[in-house]
All heavy atoms as an XYZ file, in Angstrom:
771
protein
N       0.824     -1.140     -0.076
C       0.009      0.030      0.027
C       0.843      1.255     -0.004
O       1.863      1.266      0.648
C      -0.954      0.015      1.165
C      -1.990     -1.002      1.245
S      -3.414     -0.937      2.307
C      -2.799     -0.092      3.735
N       0.417      2.227     -0.692
C       1.238      3.477     -0.791
C       0.656      4.538      0.206
O      -0.333      4.331      0.768
C       1.072      3.982     -2.257
O      -0.307      4.398     -2.386
C       1.492      3.028     -3.373
N       1.464      5.570      0.265
C       1.095      6.665      1.149
C      -0.223      7.320      0.605
O      -1.150      7.647      1.431
C       2.053      7.762      1.122
C       3.468      7.245      1.718
C       1.642      9.066      1.895
C       3.354      6.824      3.213
N      -0.485      7.363     -0.684
C      -1.710      7.864     -1.244
C      -2.928      7.053     -0.747
O      -3.929      7.537     -0.379
C      -1.605      7.847     -2.696
C      -2.892      8.401     -3.430
C      -2.838      8.172     -4.927
N      -4.081      8.597     -5.552
C      -5.075      7.827     -5.726
N      -5.042      6.555     -5.432
N      -6.162      8.264     -6.377
N      -2.804      5.686     -0.671
C      -3.916      4.901     -0.175
C      -4.204      5.191      1.253
O      -5.337      5.276      1.664
C      -3.465      3.354     -0.423
O      -2.990      3.260     -1.751
C      -4.604      2.474      0.009
N      -3.144      5.407      2.088
C      -3.371      5.664      3.498
C      -4.086      6.977      3.651
O      -4.938      7.148      4.525
C      -2.046      5.631      4.286
C      -1.606      4.165      4.596
C      -0.660      3.446      3.939
C      -2.089      3.375      5.662
N      -0.551      2.219      4.554
C      -1.379      2.218      5.543
C      -3.091      3.596      6.634
C      -1.699      1.095      6.403
C      -3.335      2.531      7.527
C      -2.659      1.361      7.269
N      -3.615      7.936      2.870
C      -4.229      9.297      2.954
C      -5.798      9.169      2.537
O      -6.578      9.787      3.249
C      -3.447     10.273      2.012
C      -4.312     11.596      1.878
C      -2.108     10.637      2.598
N      -6.143      8.464      1.557
C      -7.405      8.302      1.133
C      -8.230      7.575      2.194
O      -9.370      7.845      2.404
C      -7.484      7.541     -0.244
C      -7.033      8.366     -1.445
C      -7.090      7.533     -2.756
C      -7.950      9.726     -1.565
N      -7.567      6.633      2.816
C      -8.412      5.827      3.867
C      -8.704      6.754      5.111
O      -9.720      6.521      5.690
C      -7.547      4.585      4.330
C      -7.650      3.440      3.469
S      -7.034      1.861      4.268
C      -5.529      2.274      4.780
N      -7.705      7.617      5.373
C      -7.697      8.365      6.669
C      -8.328      9.738      6.586
O      -8.459     10.403      7.592
C      -6.475      8.364      7.412
C      -5.947      6.857      7.892
C      -4.643      6.886      8.430
C      -7.024      6.231      8.808
N      -8.479     10.105      5.438
C      -8.833     11.624      5.167
C     -10.115     11.983      5.801
O     -10.246     13.029      6.543
C      -8.921     11.912      3.693
N     -11.226     11.278      5.626
C     -12.451     11.649      6.259
C     -12.491     11.669      7.794
O     -12.985     12.615      8.383
N     -11.829     10.689      8.387
C     -11.765     10.622      9.782
C     -10.864     11.729     10.356
O     -11.118     12.372     11.456
C     -11.249      9.199     10.302
C     -12.233      8.079      9.945
C     -11.539      6.739     10.324
C     -13.568      8.280     10.453
N      -9.834     12.028      9.584
C      -8.835     13.243      9.968
C      -9.641     14.476      9.876
O      -9.402     15.336     10.763
C      -7.603     13.193      9.123
O      -6.964     11.957      9.280
N     -10.371     14.731      8.901
C     -11.176     15.916      8.787
C     -12.142     16.047      9.912
O     -12.365     17.213     10.459
C     -11.884     16.017      7.405
C     -10.802     16.089      6.303
C     -12.854     17.187      7.296
C     -11.369     15.806      4.871
N     -12.789     14.905     10.274
C     -13.694     14.980     11.377
C     -12.975     15.267     12.693
O     -13.564     16.130     13.524
C     -14.401     13.545     11.552
C     -15.423     13.538     12.593
C     -16.108     14.471     13.241
C     -15.945     12.216     13.219
N     -17.074     13.926     14.192
C     -16.852     12.663     14.103
C     -15.555     10.999     13.032
C     -17.525     11.573     14.884
C     -16.164      9.899     13.802
C     -17.174     10.275     14.697
N     -11.834     14.777     12.900
C     -11.042     15.121     14.057
C     -10.726     16.654     14.083
O     -10.788     17.367     15.182
C      -9.809     14.315     14.193
N     -10.272     17.184     12.900
C      -9.973     18.547     12.827
C     -11.140     19.408     13.071
O     -11.016     20.504     13.788
C      -9.379     18.866     11.356
C      -9.166     20.271     11.106
C      -7.889     20.800     11.773
C      -9.057     20.524      9.610
N     -12.230     19.000     12.623
C     -13.588     19.780     12.898
C     -13.823     19.740     14.397
O     -14.296     20.874     14.891
C     -14.744     19.033     12.065
C     -16.058     19.715     12.382
N     -16.863     19.177     13.304
C     -16.645     20.698     11.789
C     -17.927     19.977     13.311
N     -17.850     20.864     12.445
N     -13.717     18.641     15.049
C     -14.013     18.539     16.483
C     -13.177     19.556     17.206
O     -13.620     20.442     18.070
C     -13.790     17.223     17.014
C     -14.061     17.162     18.472
C     -15.291     16.951     18.970
C     -13.036     17.157     19.319
C     -15.543     16.903     20.371
C     -13.149     17.087     20.786
C     -14.457     16.953     21.177
N     -11.847     19.531     16.870
C     -10.928     20.547     17.530
C     -11.266     21.979     17.122
O     -11.344     22.820     18.099
C      -9.508     20.140     17.203
C      -9.096     18.850     17.775
C      -8.519     21.325     17.659
C      -7.788     18.241     17.219
N     -11.523     22.251     15.888
C     -11.870     23.560     15.430
C     -13.093     24.151     16.131
O     -13.242     25.291     16.492
N     -14.161     23.357     16.105
C     -15.431     23.831     16.721
C     -15.233     24.038     18.235
O     -15.792     25.090     18.723
C     -16.525     22.883     16.409
C     -17.863     23.191     17.191
C     -17.004     22.787     14.955
N     -14.568     23.200     18.824
C     -14.311     23.352     20.264
C     -13.487     24.660     20.432
O     -13.851     25.432     21.423
C     -13.485     22.195     20.792
C     -13.331     22.299     22.225
C     -14.369     21.791     23.059
C     -12.078     22.729     22.821
C     -14.123     21.826     24.544
C     -11.846     22.772     24.260
C     -12.955     22.253     25.014
O     -12.778     22.332     26.385
N     -12.483     24.985     19.688
C     -11.704     26.126     19.780
C     -12.526     27.384     19.594
O     -12.453     28.395     20.268
C     -10.509     26.131     18.910
C      -9.400     25.242     19.338
C      -8.250     25.124     18.280
C      -8.755     25.744     20.644
N     -13.382     27.339     18.516
C     -14.278     28.445     18.149
C     -15.239     28.760     19.341
O     -15.388     29.931     19.757
C     -15.095     28.241     16.887
C     -14.085     28.243     15.666
C     -16.155     29.234     16.669
C     -14.748     27.774     14.423
N     -15.816     27.785     19.930
C     -16.691     27.928     21.060
C     -16.005     28.505     22.196
O     -16.552     29.236     22.965
C     -17.496     26.699     21.368
N     -14.781     27.974     22.508
C     -14.012     28.455     23.637
C     -13.601     29.948     23.568
O     -13.726     30.694     24.514
C     -12.725     27.614     23.807
O     -13.038     26.269     24.064
N     -13.144     30.318     22.333
C     -12.832     31.663     22.169
C     -14.119     32.585     22.174
O     -14.065     33.665     22.748
C     -12.157     31.937     20.747
C     -11.972     33.365     20.410
C     -10.774     31.187     20.823
N     -15.162     32.088     21.692
C     -16.454     32.851     21.763
C     -16.844     33.026     23.171
O     -17.382     34.109     23.537
C     -17.610     32.067     20.995
N     -16.649     32.039     24.003
C     -17.034     32.098     25.313
C     -16.256     33.150     26.170
O     -16.690     33.913     27.058
C     -16.989     30.793     26.020
C     -17.651     30.771     27.376
O     -18.709     31.480     27.509
O     -17.299     30.025     28.309
N     -15.012     33.295     25.767
C     -14.121     34.252     26.369
C     -14.382     35.657     25.952
O     -14.522     36.643     26.668
C     -12.626     33.913     26.176
C     -11.689     35.131     26.609
C     -12.289     32.734     26.821
N     -14.615     35.867     24.581
C     -14.704     37.213     23.980
C     -16.180     37.605     24.261
O     -16.403     38.802     24.614
C     -14.509     37.113     22.488
C     -14.823     38.394     21.796
C     -13.016     36.765     22.260
N     -17.196     36.834     24.022
C     -18.684     37.244     24.145
C     -19.271     36.213     24.886
O     -18.987     35.971     26.065
C     -19.224     37.401     22.705
N     -20.324     35.533     24.339
C     -20.847     34.428     25.013
C     -20.879     33.263     23.945
O     -20.810     33.473     22.743
C     -22.420     34.709     25.404
O     -23.087     35.010     24.175
C     -22.441     35.711     26.380
N     -20.939     32.088     24.436
C     -20.834     30.937     23.595
C     -22.005     30.787     22.566
O     -21.838     30.203     21.544
C     -20.647     29.570     24.332
N     -23.152     31.378     22.934
C     -24.257     31.300     22.054
C     -24.486     32.632     21.240
O     -25.589     32.789     20.676
C     -25.563     30.947     22.851
C     -25.865     32.077     23.887
O     -25.052     32.774     24.211
O     -26.947     31.974     24.430
N     -23.386     33.444     21.101
C     -23.433     34.566     20.335
C     -23.673     34.233     18.917
O     -22.941     33.320     18.330
C     -22.224     35.431     20.516
C     -22.251     36.659     19.763
O     -23.248     37.503     19.987
O     -21.345     37.003     19.032
N     -24.523     34.849     18.126
C     -25.039     34.516     16.800
C     -23.803     34.623     15.856
O     -23.615     33.694     15.062
C     -26.155     35.479     16.263
C     -26.597     35.026     14.973
C     -27.386     33.969     14.760
C     -26.190     35.831     13.874
C     -27.834     33.680     13.505
C     -26.623     35.436     12.545
C     -27.414     34.424     12.378
N     -23.003     35.641     15.993
C     -21.795     35.716     15.028
C     -20.866     34.570     15.153
O     -20.423     34.018     14.192
C     -21.175     37.055     15.088
N     -20.570     34.278     16.400
C     -19.667     33.060     16.642
C     -20.341     31.811     16.194
O     -19.581     30.944     15.751
C     -19.286     33.149     18.134
C     -18.331     34.156     18.445
C     -18.566     35.432     18.981
C     -16.908     34.124     18.140
N     -17.447     36.124     19.130
C     -16.282     35.424     18.610
C     -15.948     33.231     17.719
C     -15.065     35.678     18.617
C     -14.705     33.574     17.679
C     -14.206     34.679     18.049
N     -21.576     31.624     16.475
C     -22.181     30.425     16.026
C     -22.216     30.234     14.465
O     -21.969     29.203     13.990
C     -23.696     30.355     16.514
C     -23.825     30.023     17.943
C     -25.251     29.790     18.298
N     -26.253     29.556     17.329
C     -27.365     30.384     17.146
N     -27.535     31.388     18.063
N     -28.160     30.203     16.205
N     -22.413     31.351     13.823
C     -22.276     31.370     12.373
C     -20.887     31.084     11.954
O     -20.751     30.523     10.829
C     -22.987     32.585     11.707
C     -24.438     32.687     11.941
S     -25.354     31.211     11.255
C     -25.847     30.339     12.774
N     -19.926     31.564     12.550
C     -18.487     31.223     12.308
C     -18.269     29.718     12.390
O     -17.548     29.044     11.545
N     -18.819     29.204     13.472
C     -18.730     27.680     13.704
C     -19.457     26.918     12.579
O     -18.962     25.972     12.059
N     -20.630     27.442     12.135
C     -21.330     26.835     10.954
C     -20.444     26.919      9.773
O     -20.333     26.016      8.925
C     -22.738     27.479     10.835
C     -23.288     27.003      9.586
C     -23.652     26.987     12.042
N     -19.843     28.102      9.416
C     -19.079     28.298      8.183
C     -17.837     27.287      8.248
O     -17.596     26.710      7.172
C     -18.577     29.753      8.135
N     -17.223     27.232      9.347
C     -16.110     26.217      9.526
C     -16.654     24.742      9.258
O     -15.987     23.971      8.602
C     -15.466     26.302     10.930
C     -14.412     25.355     11.115
C     -13.146     25.496     10.541
C     -14.536     24.338     11.969
C     -12.127     24.695     10.713
C     -13.586     23.449     12.238
C     -12.288     23.570     11.542
N     -17.804     24.502      9.792
C     -18.429     23.167      9.560
C     -18.734     22.892      8.080
O     -18.528     21.846      7.664
C     -19.660     23.027     10.416
O     -19.329     23.081     11.795
N     -19.231     23.927      7.432
C     -19.547     23.731      6.016
C     -18.242     23.428      5.232
O     -18.206     22.510      4.413
C     -20.293     24.923      5.457
C     -20.359     24.911      4.008
C     -21.632     25.027      5.995
N     -17.238     24.127      5.566
C     -15.913     23.941      4.898
C     -15.455     22.490      5.212
O     -14.924     21.771      4.192
C     -14.883     24.965      5.386
N     -15.524     22.066      6.456
C     -15.120     20.638      6.667
C     -15.957     19.646      6.056
O     -15.554     18.612      5.562
C     -15.122     20.413      8.213
S     -13.791     21.365      9.093
N     -17.270     19.954      5.922
C     -18.186     18.950      5.254
C     -17.885     18.907      3.745
O     -17.957     17.803      3.242
C     -19.660     19.446      5.397
N     -17.446     20.027      3.113
C     -17.043     20.029      1.730
C     -15.746     19.208      1.584
O     -15.648     18.500      0.603
C     -16.895     21.405      1.211
C     -18.154     22.185      0.963
C     -17.844     23.671      0.613
C     -19.183     21.527     -0.034
N     -14.823     19.397      2.512
C     -13.639     18.547      2.451
C     -13.935     17.075      2.595
O     -13.341     16.259      1.935
C     -12.681     18.972      3.551
C     -11.964     20.255      3.258
C     -11.099     20.679      4.558
C     -10.968     20.065      2.070
N     -15.030     16.744      3.501
C     -15.408     15.378      3.624
C     -15.942     14.819      2.325
O     -15.824     13.645      2.073
C     -16.275     15.206      4.806
S     -15.474     14.461      6.242
N     -16.731     15.753      1.708
C     -17.266     15.282      0.399
C     -16.169     14.937     -0.653
O     -16.345     13.962     -1.391
N     -15.107     15.758     -0.595
C     -13.960     15.363     -1.453
C     -13.289     14.074     -1.011
O     -12.870     13.323     -1.885
C     -12.962     16.523     -1.507
N     -13.268     13.878      0.313
C     -12.704     12.701      0.841
C     -13.570     11.425      0.460
O     -13.076     10.350      0.441
C     -12.557     12.793      2.293
N     -14.838     11.589      0.153
C     -15.693     10.596     -0.265
C     -15.546     10.373     -1.866
O     -15.415      9.342     -2.302
C     -17.129     10.901      0.146
C     -17.261     10.718      1.641
C     -18.089      9.799     -0.558
C     -18.671     11.200      2.040
N     -15.510     11.507     -2.628
C     -15.394     11.486     -4.014
C     -14.222     10.889     -4.571
O     -14.182     10.159     -5.554
C     -15.697     12.864     -4.541
N     -13.046     11.221     -3.976
C     -11.717     10.722     -4.500
C     -11.593      9.238     -4.583
O     -11.282      8.708     -5.581
C     -10.581     11.492     -3.840
C     -10.401     13.021     -4.152
C      -9.352     13.613     -3.293
C     -10.148     13.107     -5.698
N     -11.793      8.595     -3.404
C     -11.745      7.167     -3.510
C     -12.758      6.464     -4.279
O     -12.658      5.463     -4.829
C     -11.660      6.760     -2.039
C     -12.153      7.860     -1.221
C     -11.939      9.003     -2.066
N     -13.983      7.096     -4.334
C     -15.129      6.627     -5.057
C     -14.798      6.635     -6.565
O     -15.180      5.676     -7.382
C     -16.418      7.347     -4.815
N     -14.232      7.735     -7.007
C     -13.770      7.848     -8.426
C     -12.755      6.854     -8.712
O     -12.702      6.231     -9.777
C     -13.377      9.262     -8.774
C     -14.403     10.306     -8.725
S     -13.963     11.844     -9.380
C     -12.691     12.382     -8.290
N     -11.803      6.567     -7.820
C     -10.810      5.583     -8.088
C     -11.374      4.179     -8.116
O     -10.884      3.364     -8.896
C      -9.630      5.657     -6.960
N     -12.439      3.900     -7.270
C     -13.074      2.666     -7.299
C     -13.834      2.468     -8.684
O     -13.783      1.282     -9.175
C     -14.155      2.588     -6.167
C     -13.632      2.117     -4.845
C     -14.715      2.216     -3.828
C     -13.127      0.688     -4.839
N     -14.476      3.543     -9.242
C     -15.065      3.421    -10.440
C     -14.200      3.141    -11.695
O     -14.463      2.488    -12.603
C     -15.820      4.653    -10.764
C     -16.986      4.863     -9.825
C     -18.116      5.706    -10.236
N     -18.711      5.062    -11.493
C     -19.505      5.716    -12.263
N     -19.748      7.018    -11.988
N     -20.093      5.089    -13.226
N     -12.882      3.528    -11.434
C     -11.930      3.191    -12.586
C     -11.671      1.602    -12.566
O     -11.357      1.180    -13.621
C     -10.682      4.013    -12.284
C     -10.724      5.362    -12.844
C      -9.272      5.966    -12.788
N      -8.784      6.160    -11.583
C      -8.765      7.256    -10.776
N      -9.396      8.310    -11.205
N      -8.145      7.273     -9.652
N     -11.744      1.098    -11.400
C     -11.693     -0.369    -11.266
C     -10.271     -1.000    -11.533
O     -10.138     -2.237    -11.578
N      -9.299     -0.215    -11.532
C      -7.825     -0.757    -11.598
C      -7.288     -0.914    -10.275
O      -7.597     -0.166     -9.272
C      -7.049      0.178    -12.431
O      -6.984      1.505    -11.898
C      -7.548      0.372    -13.931
N      -6.486     -2.008    -10.088
C      -5.830     -2.177     -8.764
C      -6.184     -3.547     -8.265
O      -7.174     -4.261     -8.690
N      -5.402     -3.933     -7.234
C      -5.554     -5.248     -6.603
C      -6.768     -5.211     -5.756
O      -7.291     -4.068     -5.329
C      -4.227     -5.517     -5.877
N      -6.972     -6.207     -5.072
C      -8.190     -6.360     -4.128
C      -7.889     -5.611     -2.918
O      -8.866     -4.951     -2.367
C      -8.451     -7.908     -3.860
C      -9.659     -8.162     -3.073
C     -11.004     -7.933     -3.867
O     -10.875     -7.965     -5.096
O     -11.928     -7.424     -3.299
N      -6.640     -5.550     -2.480
C      -6.309     -4.831     -1.171
C      -6.546     -3.399     -1.501
O      -6.980     -2.636     -0.604
C      -4.791     -5.170     -0.875
C      -4.314     -4.216      0.288
C      -4.594     -6.599     -0.441
N      -6.107     -2.895     -2.704
C      -6.347     -1.457     -2.967
C      -7.747     -1.077     -3.025
O      -8.173     -0.058     -2.655
C      -5.679     -1.127     -4.252
C      -5.739      0.424     -4.588
C      -5.071      0.754     -5.862
O      -4.409     -0.087     -6.485
O      -5.145      1.962     -6.264
N      -8.576     -1.938     -3.674
C     -10.018     -1.741     -3.736
C     -10.635     -1.709     -2.268
O     -11.534     -0.850     -2.096
C     -10.729     -2.883     -4.569
C     -10.420     -2.764     -6.020
C     -11.297     -3.639     -6.820
N     -12.652     -3.596     -6.590
C     -13.465     -2.675     -7.122
N     -12.982     -1.722     -7.896
N     -14.768     -2.704     -6.854
N     -10.155     -2.643     -1.445
C     -10.651     -2.571     -0.054
C     -10.286     -1.346      0.643
O     -11.037     -0.703      1.401
C     -10.201     -3.752      0.635
C     -10.613     -3.888      2.204
C     -11.890     -4.012      2.452
C      -9.696     -3.736      3.181
C     -12.365     -4.134      3.814
C     -10.094     -3.728      4.429
C     -11.413     -3.977      4.764
N      -9.060     -0.822      0.421
C      -8.633      0.367      1.040
C      -9.448      1.587      0.554
O      -9.819      2.469      1.374
C      -7.165      0.622      0.683
O      -6.337     -0.363      1.189
N      -9.812      1.602     -0.683
C     -10.572      2.675     -1.228
C     -11.975      2.587     -0.685
O     -12.606      3.629     -0.392
C     -10.664      2.626     -2.774
C      -9.301      2.943     -3.453
C      -9.433      2.680     -4.980
C      -8.925      4.304     -3.187
N     -12.515      1.412     -0.592
C     -13.863      1.226      0.094
C     -13.879      1.756      1.598
O     -14.801      2.343      2.083
C     -14.291     -0.226      0.117
C     -14.688     -0.686     -1.259
C     -14.848     -2.145     -1.384
O     -14.489     -2.899     -0.364
N     -15.424     -2.602     -2.504
N     -12.707      1.506      2.294
C     -12.624      2.062      3.626
C     -12.495      3.579      3.631
O     -13.045      4.203      4.514
C     -11.309      1.449      4.325
C     -11.449      0.067      4.813
C     -10.088     -0.380      5.458
C     -12.504     -0.063      5.899
N     -11.926      4.120      2.610
C     -11.793      5.509      2.474
C     -13.215      6.324      2.310
O     -13.566      7.217      2.815
N     -13.981      5.578      1.492
C     -15.408      6.099      1.237
C     -16.190      6.015      2.487
O     -16.813      6.846      2.908
C     -16.100      5.359      0.124
C     -17.548      5.624      0.017
C     -15.397      5.469     -1.207
N     -15.983      4.819      3.262
C     -16.710      4.605      4.498
C     -16.186      5.625      5.522
O     -17.083      6.286      6.318
C     -16.503      3.217      5.006
C     -17.157      2.856      6.386
C     -18.665      2.999      6.261
C     -16.700      1.540      6.798
N     -14.883      5.896      5.646
C     -14.453      6.876      6.577
C     -14.844      8.252      6.355
O     -15.158      9.015      7.200
N     -14.935      8.621      5.028
C     -15.434      9.963      4.650
C     -16.966     10.112      5.015
O     -17.297     11.116      5.408
N     -17.699      9.034      4.807
C     -19.150      9.131      5.130
C     -19.278      9.171      6.636
O     -20.154     10.032      7.133
C     -19.872      7.900      4.635
N     -18.501      8.423      7.417
C     -18.652      8.506      8.860
C     -18.242      9.911      9.319
O     -18.839     10.508     10.229
C     -17.819      7.401      9.667
C     -18.450      6.066      9.261
C     -17.673      7.789     11.021
C     -17.556      4.966      9.732
N     -17.182     10.461      8.704
C     -16.665     11.768      9.116
C     -17.833     12.933      8.759
O     -18.054     13.826      9.579
N     -18.409     12.697      7.671
C     -19.469     13.613      7.312
C     -20.674     13.575      8.194
O     -21.162     14.602      8.589
C     -19.934     13.471      5.825
C     -20.903     14.378      5.198
C     -20.395     15.729      5.113
C     -21.364     13.928      3.798
N     -21.059     12.422      8.525
C     -22.124     12.262      9.544
C     -21.735     12.896     10.911
O     -22.528     13.539     11.518
C     -22.511     10.789      9.723
C     -23.211     10.263      8.497
C     -23.405     10.568     10.878
C     -23.292      8.716      8.296
N     -20.471     12.632     11.356
C     -20.089     13.182     12.642
C     -20.056     14.773     12.530
O     -20.459     15.400     13.607
N     -19.626     15.302     11.386
C     -19.543     16.777     11.316
C     -21.018     17.320     11.326
O     -21.204     18.309     12.042
C     -18.863     17.242      9.961
C     -17.363     16.932     10.195
C     -19.108     18.636      9.671
C     -16.644     16.927      8.913
N     -21.954     16.712     10.597
C     -23.325     17.215     10.691
C     -23.839     17.111     12.119
O     -24.557     18.044     12.490
C     -24.216     16.398      9.707
C     -25.688     16.654      9.836
C     -23.751     16.653      8.176
N     -23.588     15.997     12.751
C     -24.155     15.930     14.150
C     -23.540     16.999     15.081
O     -24.266     17.466     15.888
C     -23.847     14.471     14.616
C     -24.301     14.065     15.940
C     -25.747     14.024     16.200
C     -23.457     14.181     17.115
C     -26.133     13.721     17.438
C     -23.952     13.830     18.341
C     -25.279     13.581     18.544
O     -25.696     13.369     19.850
N     -22.317     17.185     14.805
C     -21.582     18.200     15.737
C     -21.999     19.653     15.439
O     -21.895     20.561     16.293
C     -20.075     18.101     15.728
C     -19.458     16.844     16.233
C     -18.120     16.631     16.069
O     -17.543     17.194     15.120
N     -17.522     15.777     16.820
N     -22.532     19.845     14.198
C     -22.932     21.149     13.808
C     -24.320     21.578     14.271
O     -24.684     22.716     14.389
C     -22.881     21.211     12.357
O     -21.530     20.999     11.895
C     -23.177     22.792     11.797
N     -25.186     20.536     14.560
C     -26.588     20.827     14.883
C     -26.731     21.726     16.106
O     -27.515     22.646     16.060
C     -27.217     19.416     15.247
C     -27.530     18.617     13.928
C     -28.164     17.233     14.389
C     -28.485     19.373     13.021
N     -25.888     21.682     17.145
C     -26.131     22.625     18.284
C     -25.870     24.032     17.830
O     -26.582     24.964     18.307
C     -25.109     22.198     19.391
C     -24.854     20.844     19.103
C     -25.040     20.630     17.552
N     -24.980     24.329     16.861
C     -24.785     25.697     16.325
C     -25.979     26.126     15.503
O     -26.332     27.348     15.607
C     -23.540     25.714     15.507
C     -22.251     25.952     16.311
O     -22.332     26.318     17.419
N     -21.197     25.573     15.821
N     -26.609     25.217     14.868
C     -27.810     25.550     14.146
C     -28.993     25.790     14.932
O     -29.820     26.688     14.641
C     -27.982     24.489     12.990
C     -26.942     24.291     11.839
C     -27.336     23.238     10.954
C     -26.947     25.597     11.065
N     -29.089     24.952     15.885
C     -30.243     25.066     16.923
C     -30.050     26.296     17.770
O     -31.105     26.957     18.036
C     -30.399     23.765     17.698
C     -30.797     22.642     16.633
C     -31.520     23.917     18.655
C     -30.704     21.215     17.296
N     -28.854     26.610     18.178
C     -28.596     27.623     19.035
C     -28.368     27.331     20.484
O     -28.421     28.225     21.415
N     -28.183     26.053     20.832
C     -27.877     25.634     22.260
C     -26.491     25.114     22.232
O     -25.991     24.415     21.532
C     -28.813     24.480     22.656
C     -30.251     25.094     22.820
C     -31.241     24.727     21.864
C     -30.557     25.866     23.880
C     -32.499     25.218     22.042
C     -31.892     26.292     23.981
C     -32.770     26.013     23.063
O     -34.052     26.508     23.185
């Protein structure tokens, strides 16, 4: 397996981890500067979440396109399938973590 394969496998989960840290930092700074439920800071968190969700979409699309080409060994195909699954799990996690910002709590 190549480095590219590992990157494609772990991209979605890594983006989800980055999102978790980023949203936590945004909420912490917002709590110090204003209040954690301040509308502008919440929308900043939503904008960051949308950017991370778009990155997760790319993390799903890249291995999916490689799977459609159909070239490669069985191990590579399995790695690409794990990449699609990891991206989907990351996207679901990002949406779930963004809901409090959208709701306002």
